[in-house]
N, C-alpha and C positions, 0 to 999 in steps of 0.2 A: 503492502499500499505505498500510496503518498504524501506523509506526514513531516506538512509547517507548521515550524517554531516558530512565530511572526515574537517583531519588539515590543513590548506594553508600551502603550503614549499613553493610559493614566496620569496626571497631575500626579508625580510623585510619588508614580509604583516603575519601582527597578526589580522585582522578581519577574523571572522569562519560567516559562511551563515544562522544563525539558531540562535539569543536569545534563550534560553531559555524559554521566555513568550513564544516565535512563535511557541518553544515544548510542551507547553502544549496547545495552541490548538490543530494542529494536535493528540495529545495524545486522548483529551474529542472524538476527532472525528473518534475515532478508528484506527487508523493509525499507524503502530509501527515505530519509531523515534532512530536511532541508531548512536550514538555521539563518533568518538574518541575519545580515552582520551586523556586530556589535549589539545582538538580543539578549546576553550572559551577563553584560558589560556592573552595571548594575550591581548582580548579584557574588560580579570575582570569578566569572567562568568567561576566561576568554575566545575568542573564535577560534586559537589554535586547538583548544582543549575540545572544539567540536569535530576538527576537522579530525585532530586524531581517534577522535571517539568512533571514525564510519559517515558522519553525519558530509551535507554536504552545504558551501553556502552563497546565501543569494543577496545580495546587495539591492536586488529594485522589488520594490515591495509588492508592484500591480501582479509581477510572476510567481513572488513566494506566494500570493495569496491566490489565484487562476490558476497554478498547476496543482494545485491539491488536493486529495477527498481525506484526510483527515484534517481539522487545524486545531491545535496544542493552545489556547492560551490561559492567562491567572485571571483576570480581570473580565468582567460584560465588554464583547466590542463597542465601541465610541461609533458615533455617526460615518466614520471615512472607514468601518472592519465592517458593518450591513452591508455596506451597500458596495462593499468588494464578494462578500458569500452568495453561493448562491444554490441553486434546486442540487441536486447531487452531492452535494459539499456536507461535508461529517462537522459539524463544532465540540468540541469539550473543553468546556472552562466553568467557570462562576459566573452564574446570571443574574440570581439573583431579582425574576422580574416583575413578583411579586406588587416591590416600592416603582414600576418602571413599566408606563403605560404606551408609550411612547418603542422605550426600544422594543418589547414587545410583540408590535404592533409589523415594526419594519421588524423582526425575527422572522412573521407570517410569512411578510412582504418577498423574502427573499425565497420561498420555498427551502429553503435548509432544515438540514439536521443536527437540533441545539440541542446538546444532554448538560448537566446542570449536576456539576461539581456536588451540591451541598443538597441536593433532592437521593443520593443512594442512599440506599438503606443498608444494613448490617444482620445477622440471626438475630443483636439482642436488642434489637428493634432501631441503634445508632446508626448517627451519620459520618459514615469514615473518613464519609473525604474533606469534609468540613471540618472535624477534633482537630486536626492538627492544625490551624490556621486560629481556628478556637482557643488551643493550646497560648498560642502566640497571643493574641489580641488580648488575653484575659489575666497572661503573665503584662504585660505590655497598659495596659488598662490603667492599670495601678503606679508604673512608674510612668507614664501620661499624668494624671494622675495626681500625688504630688511636686511634680515639676509644674502643674498649673497652678496649684493651693497659694505659691510662691507669691512676695506683692508683688514683685515686678512684671509678675504673671497676668493682675486682676486678681488670683487669691486672696484666700484672707490672714498667710500669714502660716499659718499652721503647719507644724514636723509632723505630720504621721507618726512618727516612733516615738515625741516625746525628748521630754529629757529628764535630770534626775530635780524629782519634785514637780514636775510642767505634765499634766497628764496627755497621754499622745490623744493624736486626731483621733477622729468618730468613722469609721468605714461602710458601709450598706449595701451589699449588692443583692442585686434583684435579680433574682433567677442561680436555679442552682445549679446548672447544667455543665457541661465545658466550660465555658467559659467562667461561670460565675466560680465554680471554683476554680480555675488558677488567679483569676482577677486575688476574689478570700483568700487563700497559698500562699500569695504575693504580700497580701496583708499583714498577715499574719507572722511573716518574715521579717521588713522592718518595723513589728511590735503596734502598731495600730490596731485601734480595739473596731472586731470585724464580727459584721452579722450578715447571715444572711437571709430574706427571703425567696422560699418556694413554694406553690400549692401543693407537692408530692409529699407527702409522709414521708414514703417509704425511702425519698432521696435526703430528706430531712434527717432519716436515722444514720441513711448514711455517712455521710460526713459528721457529724455528731460522733460518729462509732469511729472513723477514719482522723480526725481532729483533736478525739478526747476533751471536746469539749470547751478545745481551747478559743473555740468561735461562735456565739449564739447563734444558733438556729430559729428563725421561729414562720408559722405558718402567717401567709401572704394572704392579710386582708388590706382592706381601705383603713382600717385603722392603722395599721401593721405600715404602711407605706405615711400612712396622716405624721406617725412619732418618726419615720427615718427623715422627712421632708425637715420634721421639727432639728433632728436632734445632728443629723451628721453635714460631718464637713465635706465626704464624698463618696458620690452617690453611682455609682455601675448599675450603669442599666445593661443587664443578660439574658432579657428576653429572647426565647427563637421559638416561635410556628413556623413548623420546616414549611421552607417555599412557598410560606401566607406575610401574610403585612403582620408587624410588631402593635402588640398592640396599646396605646397610650396609655403608662401607669402615670405621670405623673404630670398634671396640668400647667397652665401658665397661672391660673392665682394660686397655683400651690408654692411659684416661688417665693411666695410676698413670707410664706411661713418659714423660710430658709434662714439661715443663718449667713449673712451681708460677706460675697469673697467664697462659698461654699464653692464645689465644682461637680459639675455632671457630666459621666463622658457614658452614650452612645454607644456603646458595642454593636445597638438591632441595628443601625442608619441604615446597616445594607437593605433590611427590609421597611425599610421606612422610618424606622426609632424607637423608641417606646416612651418620650420623653414629647410631649404636644410642642414645647420650644427647639426640636431638634429640627436641625438643617447638614445635611450634610458640609463640611469640610477638608479641608485638602492638606496635608503636611507645613505645605507653605506659608499658607494660613490656616494653624487647625481649631480656634480657640475664637470663641469670643462672645459677647457680656448682654444677657437678657437680666433686668431690675435687677441687676446685682450679682447676681449667677454667673458664673463661669461653664460656658458648651465648648465640652470637645469631642467633637463628631466627627471624626478623621473617620473616610468611607473607608480607606482598602492602609489599616493600623501597622497589619504584619509584613507591607511595603517596606517598612522600614528599617527594618529587621531583613533584608534580602536573602541575606549568604541562609540564612535557617531558616527561613519559611519556604526558599526553594529548595532545598534539600528534605526539606518536613514534605512538602506538598508531591514533591516529586514519590519517595519516599510510598506514600499514599497513591497517590494515581497511577502508577504505572502497570502493579497485573491488572488494572484496565485499560491501558491505552493498549499494550497489549493485546489485551478479549478484540476490539475495534480492529487495530491489527491485525491480526490475524483471521476474525472471522471474520470482518463484514457489522455495522451497528446493526442490524436487524439477526442477527445470529445469535451476536455477544449478549445483546437482550431478552434474547427469547432463552437463549440457554444459563442465564442468572435473574432470579425474580428479584433480586438485589437491584442489580441495576439498573433493572427496566422503570424506577421509581424517577432515577437519571434525565428520561428522556422530558421534557419540554415545550418541545413543538418538533412539528416534522411535517412537511411541505402543507402552508399555510395555517396551518390544524394546533391550538394549545392540545396536548397532552397530559400536563399536571392541573387536575381540580384547581386547589389554591390559586393558582391562577387565576384563569379563565373567571372563578367567583370575586377577584380582586379588582378583576374591567368589569364583571353582569357579562361574556360572553359565553360562548358554551364551548366546554372539551373533548376531546376523544377520548376511550379508555384503552394506553398505549399494549396491553394486550392484544385488542383488535388487530395492530398496528404492525406486528411480527408473529403470527401465525403462518 
């Protein structure tokens, strides 16, 4: 199969969809891997690394896209990339379509087959291709939040671990999944006072046992969120409904109850964000202030630590990429019931119900397309 790896063009996105190690695995199986010149530089992978792995380099982006059967990316395609897609091509990347109607319609119009990393599942009900980046984003959330609390950044001037004689800062993480656990773990490591809110008692029990009660585990209710808003120095939004838009858990009116200079870090911004006042930001301008509250809403947080993120992402996606390359999309998805939910758009049709519902559109059962 002809596989293309373009350079990411989203603002301050330094990741690349495939490491040289991954390219070698595909090349040794007889597949043609073409990498855009400079695609791996941001993650510390030189063009010569890809050549040594058996990949071919291509400087012309239009040629790269037009010759490809399978296109591997990290972030959702930007408008100029959507325009390059055509029927018969397969795109494999993060899509997060439930928050992007224009992108959804653009992919439908392209006629391409679009498979999303974030909706592929596993036997345990997890999201194996979202998990590595969720781990990175969760850990970065505290790093970013702690920096945003500094007075020079518009924050309240609170040091999360405190110092002898001064109480530590208070961190609340809303959502106890992969992002939430990793954020809470980092906050604990810094010495902050940490609370995790979640609607799953079973998940709260796991966290309580795993961390031996060092973090407060609280069943998520409106009252619990109200208290978090009043008491926290840093709130991390880590709520995920797979493939669907995130619920708005903190409204603008609630900001008035927060301590001035407190920080909201919205890791769910790819899915529309879980704070009413959230809007996507970039690494170039990561924060903004609403009613005295600092918001950090970078939509591609893991892109800032591109080498670690690229390696972690390729480790997770490579088995699925190999399946697509060896079998083609239809057989690969037919053979793996957990890969099948990754299909979001095919030949002008939406194949993921939550995406269709977000925009009042019809969806097609993906199982009917792979029989």
